[in-house]
C-alpha positions as CSV (number, residue, x, y, z in Angstrom):
1,M,22.5,-23.7,-29.0
2,P,24.8,-20.7,-30.4
3,N,23.2,-17.1,-30.2
4,P,24.9,-15.4,-33.0
5,Q,24.9,-11.4,-32.9
6,R,24.4,-9.3,-36.0
7,G,27.9,-8.4,-37.3
8,E,29.5,-11.4,-35.9
9,I,31.7,-13.4,-38.7
10,W,31.0,-17.5,-37.8
11,L,32.5,-20.3,-39.5
12,V,29.6,-22.2,-41.0
13,D,29.4,-25.5,-42.6
14,L,27.4,-24.9,-45.9
15,G,27.5,-28.6,-47.3
16,M,29.8,-30.7,-49.3
17,T,29.8,-28.2,-52.5
18,A,29.8,-24.7,-50.6
19,K,32.2,-26.1,-47.8
20,V,33.0,-24.6,-44.5
21,R,33.6,-20.9,-45.1
22,P,33.3,-17.6,-42.9
23,C,29.8,-15.9,-43.3
24,L,28.4,-12.8,-41.8
25,V,25.4,-12.9,-39.4
26,L,22.6,-10.5,-40.9
27,S,19.9,-11.4,-38.0
28,V,19.1,-10.1,-34.9
29,P,19.4,-12.3,-32.0
30,I,17.2,-15.5,-31.9
31,L,14.7,-15.6,-28.7
32,E,13.4,-18.7,-27.1
33,Q,10.1,-18.8,-28.9
34,D,12.0,-18.2,-32.5
35,R,13.0,-20.8,-35.0
36,A,16.7,-21.6,-34.9
37,L,17.5,-19.9,-38.2
38,I,19.8,-17.3,-39.0
39,T,20.5,-15.1,-41.9
40,L,24.0,-15.1,-43.3
41,I,26.2,-13.4,-46.2
42,P,29.0,-15.7,-46.9
43,H,32.6,-14.6,-47.3
44,T,34.6,-15.9,-50.6
45,T,38.2,-15.9,-51.7
46,S,37.3,-16.0,-55.6
47,T,36.4,-12.4,-56.4
48,R,35.1,-11.3,-59.3
49,N,34.6,-7.8,-60.4
50,S,31.2,-7.2,-59.4
51,R,29.4,-4.4,-57.5
52,F,27.9,-7.3,-55.3
53,K,31.0,-8.5,-53.8
54,V,32.2,-6.2,-50.9
55,S,36.0,-6.6,-49.7
56,I,36.6,-6.0,-46.1
57,E,40.2,-6.1,-44.9
58,N,40.9,-7.5,-41.5
59,R,43.1,-9.9,-39.1
60,F,40.5,-12.8,-38.9
61,L,39.5,-13.2,-42.9
62,R,41.6,-14.1,-45.7
63,P,41.7,-12.0,-48.5
64,G,38.3,-11.8,-50.5
65,A,34.8,-10.5,-50.2
66,F,31.2,-10.8,-48.9
67,D,29.0,-12.0,-51.6
68,T,25.8,-10.1,-51.2
69,Q,23.9,-11.6,-53.9
70,N,24.3,-15.0,-51.9
71,I,22.0,-14.5,-48.7
72,I,21.2,-17.6,-47.0
73,T,19.2,-18.4,-44.1
74,I,20.3,-21.8,-42.3
75,P,19.7,-23.5,-39.1
76,T,22.1,-22.3,-36.1
77,I,23.4,-25.9,-35.9
78,K,25.3,-25.5,-38.7
79,L,27.6,-22.7,-36.9
80,L,30.7,-23.8,-36.1
81,R,32.4,-21.1,-34.0
82,K,32.7,-17.5,-34.1
83,I,35.9,-16.2,-35.5
84,G,35.5,-12.4,-35.2
85,T,33.1,-9.3,-35.3
86,L,32.8,-6.4,-38.1
87,S,33.2,-2.7,-36.9
88,V,30.2,-0.8,-37.2
89,S,31.7,0.8,-40.2
90,D,32.7,-2.5,-42.4
91,L,29.1,-3.8,-41.2
92,S,27.7,-0.6,-43.0
93,L,29.5,-1.1,-46.2
94,V,28.4,-4.6,-46.4
95,E,24.5,-3.5,-45.7
């Protein structure tokens, strides 16, 4: 079972309609006695002029934004692979 860390970006299977997309991990690390659920903010390439879309540029994400109005909690089994980690300053922009 993956143990994602806050601030990491993972490719996540969000289902058929939402597809596989990068997501920012908001949860703190899961302990053995915890349920295997994590809270994420999906990244989207279809940006609209909204104060809730936070654009961050880096080498492992396509141009787009984190959709902070779409915070989700899913089982860790949906995590496919880690693709990077946001800097502390970039994470604080999203927060």
